[in-house]
N, C-alpha and C positions, 0 to 999 in steps of 0.2 A: 913180266908179271901177270899184267892179267891173262894174257894169252896161256900162263901157267896155272892160274887159277881156273879158268874154264875145262881143259885139259884134267887136271886132277878131280876136281871136285863135280863137274858136270857132264865130262867123259866127251866131250867138245873138241875139235881139230883148229875150228874156222869159228870166226864170228857173223853172224847174220847182218844182213844190210841195218846200216847206220847203230849196229849194238856198241861196237869201237869208238864210235866218236861221243856216242855219250858219255860213255865209261872216260874218254881220256879229258874232258869237260869237266868230268867231276872231279876225276884226278886233280885236275886247276884251280878247284876249287870256285868255280862257276854253279850259280843258279842254274835249273834245265827246264826245259817245257819240253815233253816228247811226248808225241802223238804216234803209236804206233797202232796196228790192228792187233785185232785177237788174235792168240797164236804165237804173234811173231817175234815173242822174247824178250816182250818190257821187262819181265822181273828182273833176269841176269844186269841188265843196265846197273841196278842198284846194288845188286846181292854181288857182283864181283869186288868195288870198290870196297862195301862192306867188309868184305873178307880182307881185302890188300891193305886199308889202311888203320893205322891205329886208332882204337876205339871203336864206339857202336852206334850201326844204323839205326837210326827210327822211323820203324816203318808203321805208319798209318793208312790201315784198311776199315771199311767198311763192314765187313761178313765176317762173323766169325767161321764160320765152319771155312773160309778160303783162308784165315790165319791160322786155322789148323793144320789143314792141306800142306799149306806147302813148306812151314815148320816141319811137320813130319817128314816129307821129302827132304828136306835141307840137313836134317835131324841123320837120314840113312845115308846121305851123302859125306855127310863126318865133318859138317859146318855146324856152331856153334849159333843155337838158336832159341829162342823161348817163345810167345806170347803173355800179353796182359790182357783178360777182357773179365767179363760180367762169368762168366762158364764156370770159372775155375774156384775152387773151394780158396777160404780166407788162409790157410799154411801153404796152398802152395802158392797162390799168388806172392806173400810174401818172400818164399823161394827164390823165386824167380827175381823179385826188387831185390833181395840178396845178388843174385848172380850179377847182374846189370851194375850194383852199384861197386864190385868187387873186380870189373870190369871183364868179368868170364864169354862175357857173349859177343857174338858179329853182328849178330840183328835180333834187335826186339821190335814185335810186330803187335801195335797196341789200337785200342778202337779209339774212333771220334772220342767219346763219352769216357775214358781213361786219361783223357789229353785236359778235356774240362774240368776233371776231378784232383787233375796236379796239382790245386792251387797257384795257378798263373804257371805251367812248368816248370813250377819249383822242384820238384823230384826230378826233372830231367836236369837240373846244373850240375847233381852231384855227381857223377861221373861223366868221362871224357864220350862224345856225340861225332861221329865223324861224318853223317849226314842224313839229312832227311829225306823217306822219301813219303809224297803222299799219291797211293794204289787209287785210281777211280777216282781221280783229282775235280773231272767235271761235277761230280757232287759239290764241292763250295760254291756254286756258279748257280743263279734262278734260271737264266738262261741256258742253261744243260736240260738234260733229259731225265734226269735222274736228282734234282734240287735234296741236301738233304742236309736241314740247319745244323746237325750236332758240327758239319765239318768247317761250320762261321767260326771255330773256338779258333780252328789255323792260320790264323789271320794276324796271330800275333806270334807266331814263330820267326822270322824274319827281325825281329824288335828286340825279344829277349836272346836270339842266337846271332848274333849279324855278322857272325863270319865263318856260320857252317853252312854248305852248299843244299840248298832244298831241290827238292828233283820232283816233279809234277808229272803225272805220268796219268793217258787216259786213251783208248781205242777211240774214241769218238768227241770229236766237238770240232765242230763249225767255226768259223773264225771269231765269232762275236761270243762265244765260248771260251776260246783261248784267250783272246782279251781278258774275258773278266778273271780268268782263273789268275792270269798273270800279275793283273791289281789289285786281289783281295788277299790274296799270296806276297802282294808286295818283294812280286822274284826280282832280284838287281840286275837291268841286263840281261836276260838270260840265253843262254842259247837255246834254238827251239830248232825242236828234229823233227819233222813231220815224215812219214814214212809213205810210201805208195799204199793206196789203200785198192787194188788191184786184186782178188781171189780167185785166179785163174782156175782153179778144181771145183769154188761151187757153182753150179746152175741154178738160175731161177728161172720158176715156172707161174703162170698166172692162171687159174681157173676161175670156170661161172664159180659164182658162188651160189644154186641150189644143190640142193640136195648134197650138204658138204659133208654131214658124216658119215651118207654109206659111201663116198668117194674117200673121205680119211681112212675106215676102217679096211677099203680094198687097196688103197695105200701098202698099210703097214702089211697087211696079212701077204700082201705080193713080196716083202724085206721080211720073211721073219727072225732072220737071224742079224738083223739091225737094229742098231739103237735112235731113237729119236726123239724130240720136244716137239709136243704143240702148244703153242701158244693160244691164249686167252687173255681179253679183256674184263671180265669178272669170276671173281670167284665161284659164282654157283654154276659157270659153265666148266671149269677146271674139274669140280666135283661131277657133275652132270655127264661130260665129255669120257673121264676114265671110269667112271660106272660102264656106259657103254660098251669102252673097249673090254673091259673085264668081262662082260658077256659073252661076248666073242673069244674069250679064250684069249685075249693078250696079257701080256703081264704090263698094265699099268699104274699109278698112282698121279693123287693131283696135289700142288705144289702152291701157295696163297700165303701171303700177308698177314690170314686170321688165324690160318693154324698156329701151336704154341710150339716153341723153340725146338723142343725135341723131335716131335713129328714131323718137322719141318728137316731134321738133320736127319732122323731115321729114312727117308723118304731119298734124300740126297747122297747118301750114303749107299743105300741099296745102288739106285741107279750107277752110281760109281763103281762098284762092285759087282754089276752087269746080273742083279739080281731082279731089278725091273728093267723094261727095254723100254717103254716110253712114258715121260713124266705131262702131263697134261697139265699147264704151268703159267698163274699170270707172271709180268714183269721178274715178279720179286724173285724168282728163279736164276732172272740173267745174271745176274755179276758171280764172279768166281767160279764156272761151272768148266772147269780143268777134264775132261775127259775127252779122250783123245780119238774115239773112235764113235762119236755122233755123227752118224752120214745123213740125218736130215732132219729137216726143222721146216714146221708147218706153222701158219698163220690161222687161227679159226676165225680171228678178227684184223680186220685194219687196222696196223700200228698207229698208234698216235702220232709219231714222228720218222723223219726219215734216219736220225740218228738209233731211235732204237728199233728200229729195223733192222739196220745195218749189224748194231753189236748182236743182235737177235741174230742172226741167220751166221753171223761169224761164229755160233758156239757149235756147227758144223765143220767138218772138216778140217780139224785142225791139225792132223796128222800130215796134210800138203794132200791127200788123196782125195776123189771124187764123193 
């Protein structure tokens, strides 16, 4: 059945490493902790059981843009999927809620805020749920590189839904963060799947810090048909650098958490549609960038930690090419 779903909805003939093992564990009703690098197909690990098992899968995701992208892709493939977050008008939100309550959805993506606003998970008790998938699960851990307080609400899932498997997924979590995730989510004897983090198609290079901006401009100008991301530590740096690149005729925009959601969404959409080739961003642009043809990532400043660095360089080469 999982292989048939893989072929029918996603067009693949074979699973990638660990995918089938994770799916089997979910079908067996086990909690899972899944650590797989960016671009390795983590989402299929819960999307296939969501389609194959009776009921609806609840997927907790921290980014509105990521929810929309995944739901759009699933709908295009013929999967019954929807999302609930603050971007929806009231009427649309009620329509999605009714579809969920009527059992019309395979997957329902929700924000952590929606979970916390749902009266102690009361809303989700009103329909059959086959699994909970916690995407970017490192966000629940204060030891993780991107702790988000809203994720703390998820600590009550196993107590409220003791018989339903919970699948925690992330691309980056060290041993301490992995233990923290399992404890905070109260995973019951979870099956643990840790993939290799070797990305042989990614080449790493360190350059002297002098003359950084001229180096970056030269690097980009020598790659006129490639898309890339320049990570900066400050909001001001993203704006200044993007401005300098535009003055050289490079299609660049800045992106940081200080922008309003509409402007951030516009930049992300323009990047995904190849209307701009370079985004100068803080780590706010980290999660949810599913663009296969990003060829390079530059760190304008030293990243705060190795987990963040690994996740950020993983935005490049998602198609397996150099």
